[in-house]
PDB file of N, CA, C and O in Angstrom:
ATOM      1  N   MET A   1    -128.866 195.141 -39.679  1.00  0.00           N
ATOM      2  CA  MET A   1    -127.735 194.965 -38.908  1.00  0.00           C
ATOM      3  C   MET A   1    -128.368 193.935 -37.480  1.00  0.00           C
ATOM      4  O   MET A   1    -129.431 194.174 -36.908  1.00  0.00           O
ATOM      5  N   ARG A   2    -127.735 193.170 -37.240  1.00  0.00           N
ATOM      6  CA  ARG A   2    -127.979 192.575 -35.988  1.00  0.00           C
ATOM      7  C   ARG A   2    -127.338 193.171 -34.669  1.00  0.00           C
ATOM      8  O   ARG A   2    -126.290 193.804 -34.788  1.00  0.00           O
ATOM      9  N   VAL A   3    -127.927 192.999 -33.373  1.00  0.00           N
ATOM     10  CA  VAL A   3    -127.877 193.675 -31.859  1.00  0.00           C
ATOM     11  C   VAL A   3    -126.915 192.809 -31.466  1.00  0.00           C
ATOM     12  O   VAL A   3    -127.081 191.589 -31.456  1.00  0.00           O
ATOM     13  N   PRO A   4    -125.726 193.465 -31.077  1.00  0.00           N
ATOM     14  CA  PRO A   4    -124.438 193.034 -30.498  1.00  0.00           C
ATOM     15  C   PRO A   4    -124.709 192.352 -29.102  1.00  0.00           C
ATOM     16  O   PRO A   4    -125.199 193.049 -28.213  1.00  0.00           O
ATOM     17  N   ARG A   5    -124.357 190.749 -28.812  1.00  0.00           N
ATOM     18  CA  ARG A   5    -124.894 190.162 -28.042  1.00  0.00           C
ATOM     19  C   ARG A   5    -124.199 190.216 -26.854  1.00  0.00           C
ATOM     20  O   ARG A   5    -124.729 189.970 -25.771  1.00  0.00           O
ATOM     21  N   ASP A   6    -122.653 190.628 -27.039  1.00  0.00           N
ATOM     22  CA  ASP A   6    -121.787 190.664 -25.923  1.00  0.00           C
ATOM     23  C   ASP A   6    -121.730 191.773 -25.023  1.00  0.00           C
ATOM     24  O   ASP A   6    -120.781 191.924 -24.253  1.00  0.00           O
ATOM     25  N   LEU A   7    -122.913 192.726 -25.095  1.00  0.00           N
ATOM     26  CA  LEU A   7    -122.417 193.585 -24.529  1.00  0.00           C
ATOM     27  C   LEU A   7    -122.963 193.679 -22.752  1.00  0.00           C
ATOM     28  O   LEU A   7    -123.957 193.104 -22.310  1.00  0.00           O
ATOM     29  N   SER A   8    -122.072 194.501 -22.001  1.00  0.00           N
ATOM     30  CA  SER A   8    -122.338 194.199 -20.488  1.00  0.00           C
ATOM     31  C   SER A   8    -123.589 195.446 -20.239  1.00  0.00           C
ATOM     32  O   SER A   8    -124.310 195.833 -21.158  1.00  0.00           O
ATOM     33  N   GLY A   9    -123.648 195.807 -19.255  1.00  0.00           N
ATOM     34  CA  GLY A   9    -124.999 197.410 -18.748  1.00  0.00           C
ATOM     35  C   GLY A   9    -123.522 198.293 -19.038  1.00  0.00           C
ATOM     36  O   GLY A   9    -123.479 199.315 -19.722  1.00  0.00           O
ATOM     37  N   ALA A  10    -122.813 197.912 -18.633  1.00  0.00           N
ATOM     38  CA  ALA A  10    -121.645 199.518 -18.625  1.00  0.00           C
ATOM     39  C   ALA A  10    -121.121 199.725 -20.093  1.00  0.00           C
ATOM     40  O   ALA A  10    -120.612 200.818 -20.344  1.00  0.00           O
ATOM     41  N   ASP A  11    -121.182 198.976 -20.879  1.00  0.00           N
ATOM     42  CA  ASP A  11    -121.218 198.706 -22.122  1.00  0.00           C
ATOM     43  C   ASP A  11    -121.925 199.790 -23.270  1.00  0.00           C
ATOM     44  O   ASP A  11    -121.577 200.579 -24.149  1.00  0.00           O
ATOM     45  N   LEU A  12    -123.292 199.191 -22.552  1.00  0.00           N
ATOM     46  CA  LEU A  12    -124.147 200.237 -23.281  1.00  0.00           C
ATOM     47  C   LEU A  12    -124.793 201.413 -22.321  1.00  0.00           C
ATOM     48  O   LEU A  12    -125.903 201.943 -22.385  1.00  0.00           O
ATOM     49  N   ARG A  13    -124.036 201.562 -21.691  1.00  0.00           N
ATOM     50  CA  ARG A  13    -124.567 202.886 -21.215  1.00  0.00           C
ATOM     51  C   ARG A  13    -123.613 203.897 -21.663  1.00  0.00           C
ATOM     52  O   ARG A  13    -123.938 205.029 -22.021  1.00  0.00           O
ATOM     53  N   LYS A  14    -121.876 203.233 -21.611  1.00  0.00           N
ATOM     54  CA  LYS A  14    -120.861 204.367 -22.210  1.00  0.00           C
ATOM     55  C   LYS A  14    -121.836 204.342 -24.452  1.00  0.00           C
ATOM     56  O   LYS A  14    -121.811 205.319 -25.201  1.00  0.00           O
ATOM     57  N   ALA A  15    -122.340 203.261 -24.726  1.00  0.00           N
ATOM     58  CA  ALA A  15    -122.478 203.550 -25.680  1.00  0.00           C
ATOM     59  C   ALA A  15    -123.636 204.688 -25.886  1.00  0.00           C
ATOM     60  O   ALA A  15    -123.647 205.342 -26.929  1.00  0.00           O
ATOM     61  N   LEU A  16    -124.559 204.892 -24.916  1.00  0.00           N
ATOM     62  CA  LEU A  16    -125.998 205.791 -25.249  1.00  0.00           C
ATOM     63  C   LEU A  16    -125.351 206.863 -24.757  1.00  0.00           C
ATOM     64  O   LEU A  16    -126.026 207.855 -25.035  1.00  0.00           O
ATOM     65  N   ARG A  17    -124.232 207.203 -24.075  1.00  0.00           N
ATOM     66  CA  ARG A  17    -123.698 208.610 -23.872  1.00  0.00           C
ATOM     67  C   ARG A  17    -123.394 209.009 -25.330  1.00  0.00           C
ATOM     68  O   ARG A  17    -123.365 210.199 -25.643  1.00  0.00           O
ATOM     69  N   VAL A  18    -123.194 208.140 -26.122  1.00  0.00           N
ATOM     70  CA  VAL A  18    -122.868 208.733 -27.431  1.00  0.00           C
ATOM     71  C   VAL A  18    -123.740 209.673 -28.275  1.00  0.00           C
ATOM     72  O   VAL A  18    -123.578 210.592 -29.077  1.00  0.00           O
ATOM     73  N   LEU A  19    -125.146 208.721 -27.471  1.00  0.00           N
ATOM     74  CA  LEU A  19    -125.885 209.520 -28.363  1.00  0.00           C
ATOM     75  C   LEU A  19    -126.856 210.892 -27.708  1.00  0.00           C
ATOM     76  O   LEU A  19    -127.732 211.635 -28.150  1.00  0.00           O
ATOM     77  N   GLY A  20    -126.244 210.745 -26.622  1.00  0.00           N
ATOM     78  CA  GLY A  20    -126.772 212.306 -25.467  1.00  0.00           C
ATOM     79  C   GLY A  20    -127.384 211.899 -24.585  1.00  0.00           C
ATOM     80  O   GLY A  20    -128.152 212.783 -24.205  1.00  0.00           O
ATOM     81  N   TYR A  21    -127.543 210.453 -23.657  1.00  0.00           N
ATOM     82  CA  TYR A  21    -127.925 210.027 -22.772  1.00  0.00           C
ATOM     83  C   TYR A  21    -126.834 210.173 -22.042  1.00  0.00           C
ATOM     84  O   TYR A  21    -125.742 209.996 -22.582  1.00  0.00           O
ATOM     85  N   GLU A  22    -126.936 210.602 -20.372  1.00  0.00           N
ATOM     86  CA  GLU A  22    -126.645 210.726 -19.235  1.00  0.00           C
ATOM     87  C   GLU A  22    -127.191 209.629 -18.374  1.00  0.00           C
ATOM     88  O   GLU A  22    -128.278 209.067 -18.512  1.00  0.00           O
ATOM     89  N   GLU A  23    -126.022 209.345 -17.210  1.00  0.00           N
ATOM     90  CA  GLU A  23    -127.073 209.197 -15.906  1.00  0.00           C
ATOM     91  C   GLU A  23    -127.653 209.328 -14.739  1.00  0.00           C
ATOM     92  O   GLU A  23    -126.813 209.576 -13.874  1.00  0.00           O
ATOM     93  N   THR A  24    -128.695 209.271 -14.348  1.00  0.00           N
ATOM     94  CA  THR A  24    -129.772 210.157 -13.415  1.00  0.00           C
ATOM     95  C   THR A  24    -130.153 209.838 -12.000  1.00  0.00           C
ATOM     96  O   THR A  24    -130.446 210.419 -10.955  1.00  0.00           O
ATOM     97  N   ARG A  25    -129.990 208.513 -12.525  1.00  0.00           N
ATOM     98  CA  ARG A  25    -129.865 207.573 -11.180  1.00  0.00           C
ATOM     99  C   ARG A  25    -129.895 206.522 -11.293  1.00  0.00           C
ATOM    100  O   ARG A  25    -130.093 206.113 -12.438  1.00  0.00           O
ATOM    101  N   GLN A  26    -129.686 205.325  -9.982  1.00  0.00           N
ATOM    102  CA  GLN A  26    -129.680 204.291  -9.866  1.00  0.00           C
ATOM    103  C   GLN A  26    -130.416 203.545  -8.319  1.00  0.00           C
ATOM    104  O   GLN A  26    -130.241 203.987  -7.183  1.00  0.00           O
ATOM    105  N   THR A  27    -131.041 202.630  -8.602  1.00  0.00           N
ATOM    106  CA  THR A  27    -131.539 202.257  -7.903  1.00  0.00           C
ATOM    107  C   THR A  27    -131.353 200.239  -7.830  1.00  0.00           C
ATOM    108  O   THR A  27    -131.839 199.442  -8.632  1.00  0.00           O
ATOM    109  N   GLY A  28    -130.753 200.018  -6.963  1.00  0.00           N
ATOM    110  CA  GLY A  28    -129.770 198.830  -6.858  1.00  0.00           C
ATOM    111  C   GLY A  28    -129.462 198.403  -8.373  1.00  0.00           C
ATOM    112  O   GLY A  28    -128.241 198.472  -8.512  1.00  0.00           O
ATOM    113  N   SER A  29    -129.811 198.169  -9.050  1.00  0.00           N
ATOM    114  CA  SER A  29    -128.978 197.011 -10.083  1.00  0.00           C
ATOM    115  C   SER A  29    -129.558 197.703 -11.206  1.00  0.00           C
ATOM    116  O   SER A  29    -129.312 197.038 -12.212  1.00  0.00           O
ATOM    117  N   HIS A  30    -130.187 198.690 -11.476  1.00  0.00           N
ATOM    118  CA  HIS A  30    -130.520 199.440 -13.143  1.00  0.00           C
ATOM    119  C   HIS A  30    -130.493 200.719 -12.677  1.00  0.00           C
ATOM    120  O   HIS A  30    -130.621 201.209 -11.556  1.00  0.00           O
ATOM    121  N   VAL A  31    -130.270 201.229 -13.933  1.00  0.00           N
ATOM    122  CA  VAL A  31    -129.640 202.406 -13.678  1.00  0.00           C
ATOM    123  C   VAL A  31    -130.315 202.994 -14.815  1.00  0.00           C
ATOM    124  O   VAL A  31    -130.422 202.355 -15.861  1.00  0.00           O
ATOM    125  N   ARG A  32    -130.896 204.459 -14.656  1.00  0.00           N
ATOM    126  CA  ARG A  32    -131.750 204.988 -15.501  1.00  0.00           C
ATOM    127  C   ARG A  32    -131.125 206.316 -16.460  1.00  0.00           C
ATOM    128  O   ARG A  32    -130.445 207.240 -16.013  1.00  0.00           O
ATOM    129  N   MET A  33    -131.397 206.200 -17.359  1.00  0.00           N
ATOM    130  CA  MET A  33    -130.666 207.464 -18.229  1.00  0.00           C
ATOM    131  C   MET A  33    -131.608 208.026 -19.054  1.00  0.00           C
ATOM    132  O   MET A  33    -132.593 207.524 -19.596  1.00  0.00           O
ATOM    133  N   THR A  34    -131.123 209.246 -19.074  1.00  0.00           N
ATOM    134  CA  THR A  34    -131.913 210.405 -19.722  1.00  0.00           C
ATOM    135  C   THR A  34    -131.354 211.206 -20.636  1.00  0.00           C
ATOM    136  O   THR A  34    -130.157 211.486 -20.570  1.00  0.00           O
ATOM    137  N   THR A  35    -132.032 211.603 -21.457  1.00  0.00           N
ATOM    138  CA  THR A  35    -131.643 212.338 -22.795  1.00  0.00           C
ATOM    139  C   THR A  35    -133.177 213.881 -22.921  1.00  0.00           C
ATOM    140  O   THR A  35    -134.404 213.969 -22.964  1.00  0.00           O
ATOM    141  N   ARG A  36    -131.946 214.766 -22.925  1.00  0.00           N
ATOM    142  CA  ARG A  36    -133.004 216.372 -23.016  1.00  0.00           C
ATOM    143  C   ARG A  36    -133.035 216.373 -25.041  1.00  0.00           C
ATOM    144  O   ARG A  36    -133.603 217.320 -25.586  1.00  0.00           O
ATOM    145  N   MET A  37    -132.517 215.477 -25.747  1.00  0.00           N
ATOM    146  CA  MET A  37    -132.279 215.798 -26.941  1.00  0.00           C
ATOM    147  C   MET A  37    -133.624 215.949 -27.783  1.00  0.00           C
ATOM    148  O   MET A  37    -133.786 214.757 -28.046  1.00  0.00           O
ATOM    149  N   ARG A  38    -134.568 216.519 -28.312  1.00  0.00           N
ATOM    150  CA  ARG A  38    -136.367 215.807 -29.329  1.00  0.00           C
ATOM    151  C   ARG A  38    -136.821 215.734 -27.778  1.00  0.00           C
ATOM    152  O   ARG A  38    -137.191 214.593 -27.499  1.00  0.00           O
ATOM    153  N   GLY A  39    -136.888 216.538 -26.810  1.00  0.00           N
ATOM    154  CA  GLY A  39    -137.653 216.541 -25.850  1.00  0.00           C
ATOM    155  C   GLY A  39    -136.967 215.272 -25.209  1.00  0.00           C
ATOM    156  O   GLY A  39    -136.087 214.690 -25.845  1.00  0.00           O
ATOM    157  N   GLU A  40    -137.473 214.700 -23.578  1.00  0.00           N
ATOM    158  CA  GLU A  40    -137.153 214.504 -22.536  1.00  0.00           C
ATOM    159  C   GLU A  40    -137.095 212.966 -22.607  1.00  0.00           C
ATOM    160  O   GLU A  40    -138.321 212.861 -22.623  1.00  0.00           O
ATOM    161  N   HIS A  41    -136.711 211.790 -22.659  1.00  0.00           N
ATOM    162  CA  HIS A  41    -136.877 210.850 -22.739  1.00  0.00           C
ATOM    163  C   HIS A  41    -135.906 209.767 -21.639  1.00  0.00           C
ATOM    164  O   HIS A  41    -134.746 210.163 -21.525  1.00  0.00           O
ATOM    165  N   HIS A  42    -136.265 208.372 -20.770  1.00  0.00           N
ATOM    166  CA  HIS A  42    -135.515 208.125 -20.093  1.00  0.00           C
ATOM    167  C   HIS A  42    -135.727 206.091 -21.096  1.00  0.00           C
ATOM    168  O   HIS A  42    -136.395 205.541 -21.972  1.00  0.00           O
ATOM    169  N   VAL A  43    -134.750 205.835 -20.231  1.00  0.00           N
ATOM    170  CA  VAL A  43    -134.474 204.164 -20.823  1.00  0.00           C
ATOM    171  C   VAL A  43    -133.975 203.873 -19.073  1.00  0.00           C
ATOM    172  O   VAL A  43    -133.403 204.805 -18.508  1.00  0.00           O
ATOM    173  N   THR A  44    -134.196 202.712 -18.382  1.00  0.00           N
ATOM    174  CA  THR A  44    -133.404 201.776 -17.880  1.00  0.00           C
ATOM    175  C   THR A  44    -132.706 200.920 -18.439  1.00  0.00           C
ATOM    176  O   THR A  44    -132.988 200.250 -19.432  1.00  0.00           O
ATOM    177  N   VAL A  45    -131.495 200.915 -17.633  1.00  0.00           N
ATOM    178  CA  VAL A  45    -129.930 199.685 -18.341  1.00  0.00           C
ATOM    179  C   VAL A  45    -129.941 198.982 -16.765  1.00  0.00           C
ATOM    180  O   VAL A  45    -129.829 199.531 -15.669  1.00  0.00           O
ATOM    181  N   PRO A  46    -130.110 197.644 -17.098  1.00  0.00           N
ATOM    182  CA  PRO A  46    -129.419 196.784 -15.779  1.00  0.00           C
ATOM    183  C   PRO A  46    -127.473 196.855 -16.046  1.00  0.00           C
ATOM    184  O   PRO A  46    -126.692 196.523 -16.938  1.00  0.00           O
ATOM    185  N   ASP A  47    -127.417 197.266 -15.166  1.00  0.00           N
ATOM    186  CA  ASP A  47    -126.086 197.065 -14.606  1.00  0.00           C
ATOM    187  C   ASP A  47    -125.470 195.558 -14.160  1.00  0.00           C
ATOM    188  O   ASP A  47    -125.022 195.227 -13.062  1.00  0.00           O
ATOM    189  N   HIS A  48    -125.609 194.724 -15.451  1.00  0.00           N
ATOM    190  CA  HIS A  48    -124.688 193.247 -14.780  1.00  0.00           C
ATOM    191  C   HIS A  48    -124.048 193.589 -16.062  1.00  0.00           C
ATOM    192  O   HIS A  48    -123.944 194.473 -16.912  1.00  0.00           O
ATOM    193  N   LYS A  49    -123.551 191.995 -15.618  1.00  0.00           N
ATOM    194  CA  LYS A  49    -122.107 191.972 -16.412  1.00  0.00           C
ATOM    195  C   LYS A  49    -122.724 191.812 -17.718  1.00  0.00           C
ATOM    196  O   LYS A  49    -122.491 192.815 -18.393  1.00  0.00           O
ATOM    197  N   ALA A  50    -123.612 190.711 -18.518  1.00  0.00           N
ATOM    198  CA  ALA A  50    -124.058 190.211 -19.579  1.00  0.00           C
ATOM    199  C   ALA A  50    -125.396 190.428 -19.836  1.00  0.00           C
ATOM    200  O   ALA A  50    -126.161 189.907 -19.024  1.00  0.00           O
ATOM    201  N   LEU A  51    -125.832 190.979 -20.635  1.00  0.00           N
ATOM    202  CA  LEU A  51    -127.095 191.502 -21.123  1.00  0.00           C
ATOM    203  C   LEU A  51    -127.849 190.597 -21.699  1.00  0.00           C
ATOM    204  O   LEU A  51    -127.081 189.771 -22.193  1.00  0.00           O
ATOM    205  N   PRO A  52    -129.341 190.201 -21.976  1.00  0.00           N
ATOM    206  CA  PRO A  52    -130.015 189.100 -22.759  1.00  0.00           C
ATOM    207  C   PRO A  52    -130.145 190.083 -23.899  1.00  0.00           C
ATOM    208  O   PRO A  52    -130.532 191.239 -23.728  1.00  0.00           O
ATOM    209  N   ALA A  53    -129.786 189.545 -25.139  1.00  0.00           N
ATOM    210  CA  ALA A  53    -130.538 190.300 -26.172  1.00  0.00           C
ATOM    211  C   ALA A  53    -131.393 190.971 -26.324  1.00  0.00           C
ATOM    212  O   ALA A  53    -131.400 192.147 -26.686  1.00  0.00           O
ATOM    213  N   GLY A  54    -132.734 189.875 -25.903  1.00  0.00           N
ATOM    214  CA  GLY A  54    -133.991 190.860 -25.732  1.00  0.00           C
ATOM    215  C   GLY A  54    -133.904 192.380 -24.982  1.00  0.00           C
ATOM    216  O   GLY A  54    -134.624 193.300 -25.370  1.00  0.00           O
ATOM    217  N   THR A  55    -133.140 192.508 -24.093  1.00  0.00           N
ATOM    218  CA  THR A  55    -133.097 193.393 -23.457  1.00  0.00           C
ATOM    219  C   THR A  55    -132.505 194.622 -24.316  1.00  0.00           C
ATOM    220  O   THR A  55    -133.031 195.713 -24.539  1.00  0.00           O
ATOM    221  N   ILE A  56    -131.661 194.286 -24.598  1.00  0.00           N
ATOM    222  CA  ILE A  56    -130.638 195.153 -25.717  1.00  0.00           C
ATOM    223  C   ILE A  56    -131.828 195.741 -26.812  1.00  0.00           C
ATOM    224  O   ILE A  56    -132.385 196.839 -26.810  1.00  0.00           O
ATOM    225  N   ARG A  57    -131.955 194.874 -27.508  1.00  0.00           N
ATOM    226  CA  ARG A  57    -132.973 194.594 -28.482  1.00  0.00           C
ATOM    227  C   ARG A  57    -134.342 195.573 -27.913  1.00  0.00           C
ATOM    228  O   ARG A  57    -135.148 196.089 -28.687  1.00  0.00           O
ATOM    229  N   GLY A  58    -134.394 195.681 -26.595  1.00  0.00           N
ATOM    230  CA  GLY A  58    -135.796 196.458 -26.673  1.00  0.00           C
ATOM    231  C   GLY A  58    -135.345 197.899 -26.209  1.00  0.00           C
ATOM    232  O   GLY A  58    -135.968 198.857 -26.667  1.00  0.00           O
ATOM    233  N   ILE A  59    -134.283 198.117 -25.314  1.00  0.00           N
ATOM    234  CA  ILE A  59    -133.634 199.325 -24.793  1.00  0.00           C
ATOM    235  C   ILE A  59    -133.552 200.317 -26.864  1.00  0.00           C
ATOM    236  O   ILE A  59    -134.150 201.281 -27.342  1.00  0.00           O
ATOM    237  N   LEU A  60    -132.487 199.337 -27.418  1.00  0.00           N
ATOM    238  CA  LEU A  60    -132.473 200.208 -28.611  1.00  0.00           C
ATOM    239  C   LEU A  60    -133.564 200.790 -29.340  1.00  0.00           C
ATOM    240  O   LEU A  60    -133.574 201.866 -29.938  1.00  0.00           O
ATOM    241  N   ARG A  61    -134.919 199.537 -29.157  1.00  0.00           N
ATOM    242  CA  ARG A  61    -135.744 200.508 -30.150  1.00  0.00           C
ATOM    243  C   ARG A  61    -136.273 201.080 -29.572  1.00  0.00           C
ATOM    244  O   ARG A  61    -136.745 201.952 -30.302  1.00  0.00           O
ATOM    245  N   ASP A  62    -136.796 201.327 -27.901  1.00  0.00           N
ATOM    246  CA  ASP A  62    -136.859 202.869 -27.687  1.00  0.00           C
ATOM    247  C   ASP A  62    -136.217 203.579 -27.873  1.00  0.00           C
ATOM    248  O   ASP A  62    -136.722 204.698 -27.963  1.00  0.00           O
ATOM    249  N   VAL A  63    -134.860 203.493 -28.042  1.00  0.00           N
ATOM    250  CA  VAL A  63    -134.236 204.482 -28.089  1.00  0.00           C
ATOM    251  C   VAL A  63    -134.170 205.087 -29.295  1.00  0.00           C
ATOM    252  O   VAL A  63    -133.731 206.230 -29.423  1.00  0.00           O
ATOM    253  N   ALA A  64    -134.735 204.144 -30.576  1.00  0.00           N
ATOM    254  CA  ALA A  64    -134.883 204.561 -31.745  1.00  0.00           C
ATOM    255  C   ALA A  64    -136.198 205.293 -32.054  1.00  0.00           C
ATOM    256  O   ALA A  64    -136.367 206.210 -32.857  1.00  0.00           O
ATOM    257  N   ARG A  65    -136.957 204.789 -31.375  1.00  0.00           N
ATOM    258  CA  ARG A  65    -138.528 205.744 -31.684  1.00  0.00           C
ATOM    259  C   ARG A  65    -138.231 207.028 -30.786  1.00  0.00           C
ATOM    260  O   ARG A  65    -138.854 208.058 -31.044  1.00  0.00           O
ATOM    261  N   HIS A  66    -137.663 207.018 -30.145  1.00  0.00           N
ATOM    262  CA  HIS A  66    -137.766 207.934 -29.904  1.00  0.00           C
ATOM    263  C   HIS A  66    -136.772 209.368 -30.661  1.00  0.00           C
ATOM    264  O   HIS A  66    -137.020 210.553 -30.885  1.00  0.00           O
ATOM    265  N   SER A  67    -135.709 208.561 -30.844  1.00  0.00           N
ATOM    266  CA  SER A  67    -135.051 209.532 -31.881  1.00  0.00           C
ATOM    267  C   SER A  67    -135.590 210.017 -33.480  1.00  0.00           C
ATOM    268  O   SER A  67    -135.058 210.843 -34.221  1.00  0.00           O
ATOM    269  N   GLY A  68    -136.633 209.324 -33.678  1.00  0.00           N
ATOM    270  CA  GLY A  68    -136.816 209.242 -34.815  1.00  0.00           C
ATOM    271  C   GLY A  68    -136.484 208.199 -36.109  1.00  0.00           C
ATOM    272  O   GLY A  68    -137.033 208.320 -37.204  1.00  0.00           O
ATOM    273  N   CYS A  69    -135.496 207.164 -35.789  1.00  0.00           N
ATOM    274  CA  CYS A  69    -134.817 207.095 -36.665  1.00  0.00           C
ATOM    275  C   CYS A  69    -134.942 205.302 -36.046  1.00  0.00           C
ATOM    276  O   CYS A  69    -135.291 204.961 -34.916  1.00  0.00           O
ATOM    277  N   THR A  70    -134.508 204.344 -37.269  1.00  0.00           N
ATOM    278  CA  THR A  70    -134.696 202.921 -37.334  1.00  0.00           C
ATOM    279  C   THR A  70    -133.562 202.522 -36.540  1.00  0.00           C
ATOM    280  O   THR A  70    -132.494 203.127 -36.446  1.00  0.00           O
ATOM    281  N   MET A  71    -133.915 201.376 -35.941  1.00  0.00           N
ATOM    282  CA  MET A  71    -132.877 200.711 -34.892  1.00  0.00           C
ATOM    283  C   MET A  71    -130.950 200.290 -35.737  1.00  0.00           C
ATOM    284  O   MET A  71    -129.808 200.407 -35.294  1.00  0.00           O
ATOM    285  N   GLU A  72    -131.489 199.832 -36.980  1.00  0.00           N
ATOM    286  CA  GLU A  72    -130.083 199.567 -37.390  1.00  0.00           C
ATOM    287  C   GLU A  72    -129.390 201.016 -37.648  1.00  0.00           C
ATOM    288  O   GLU A  72    -128.175 201.008 -37.840  1.00  0.00           O
ATOM    289  N   GLU A  73    -130.061 202.227 -37.666  1.00  0.00           N
ATOM    290  CA  GLU A  73    -129.474 203.143 -37.929  1.00  0.00           C
ATOM    291  C   GLU A  73    -128.382 203.603 -36.050  1.00  0.00           C
ATOM    292  O   GLU A  73    -127.219 203.933 -35.820  1.00  0.00           O
ATOM    293  N   ILE A  74    -129.548 203.369 -35.224  1.00  0.00           N
ATOM    294  CA  ILE A  74    -128.955 203.007 -34.116  1.00  0.00           C
ATOM    295  C   ILE A  74    -127.692 202.481 -33.632  1.00  0.00           C
ATOM    296  O   ILE A  74    -126.728 202.989 -33.060  1.00  0.00           O
ATOM    297  N   VAL A  75    -128.049 201.047 -34.120  1.00  0.00           N
ATOM    298  CA  VAL A  75    -127.287 199.984 -33.823  1.00  0.00           C
ATOM    299  C   VAL A  75    -125.267 200.804 -34.860  1.00  0.00           C
ATOM    300  O   VAL A  75    -124.075 200.873 -34.560  1.00  0.00           O
ATOM    301  N   SER A  76    -125.999 201.116 -35.824  1.00  0.00           N
ATOM    302  CA  SER A  76    -124.481 201.744 -36.623  1.00  0.00           C
ATOM    303  C   SER A  76    -123.852 202.632 -36.079  1.00  0.00           C
ATOM    304  O   SER A  76    -122.663 202.896 -36.256  1.00  0.00           O
ATOM    305  N   ARG A  77    -124.724 203.245 -35.265  1.00  0.00           N
ATOM    306  CA  ARG A  77    -123.885 204.680 -34.846  1.00  0.00           C
ATOM    307  C   ARG A  77    -123.606 204.175 -33.060  1.00  0.00           C
ATOM    308  O   ARG A  77    -123.064 204.973 -32.295  1.00  0.00           O
ATOM    309  N   LEU A  78    -123.973 203.033 -32.666  1.00  0.00           N
ATOM    310  CA  LEU A  78    -123.636 202.977 -31.371  1.00  0.00           C
ATOM    311  C   LEU A  78    -121.838 202.406 -31.936  1.00  0.00           C
ATOM    312  O   LEU A  78    -120.757 202.833 -31.530  1.00  0.00           O
ATOM    313  N   LEU A  79    -122.183 201.085 -33.210  1.00  0.00           N
ATOM    314  CA  LEU A  79    -120.244 200.531 -33.346  1.00  0.00           C
ATOM    315  C   LEU A  79    -119.794 201.151 -33.871  1.00  0.00           C
ATOM    316  O   LEU A  79    -118.684 200.809 -34.277  1.00  0.00           O
ATOM    317  N   ALA A  80    -120.323 202.527 -34.255  1.00  0.00           N
ATOM    318  CA  ALA A  80    -119.120 203.227 -35.054  1.00  0.00           C
ATOM    319  C   ALA A  80    -118.102 204.076 -34.090  1.00  0.00           C
ATOM    320  O   ALA A  80    -117.136 204.663 -34.577  1.00  0.00           O
TER     321      ALA A  80
END
């Protein structure tokens, strides 16, 4: 499954909330999101209007590693 290319930072943060992440702090235009499921894990999401595909892919890959599933499973959960 392809990584979406038209996500903003707000869209990605909203999608990550579905997976149990919550906003814990913001420094400038970067928002740190944290989950305590399966241990504590943090990702930083830029609060930009359009995120580069590589940035989205990197964040989702990190989330997938922490969740113990594939990136395709994460993308399908977020788009469902």
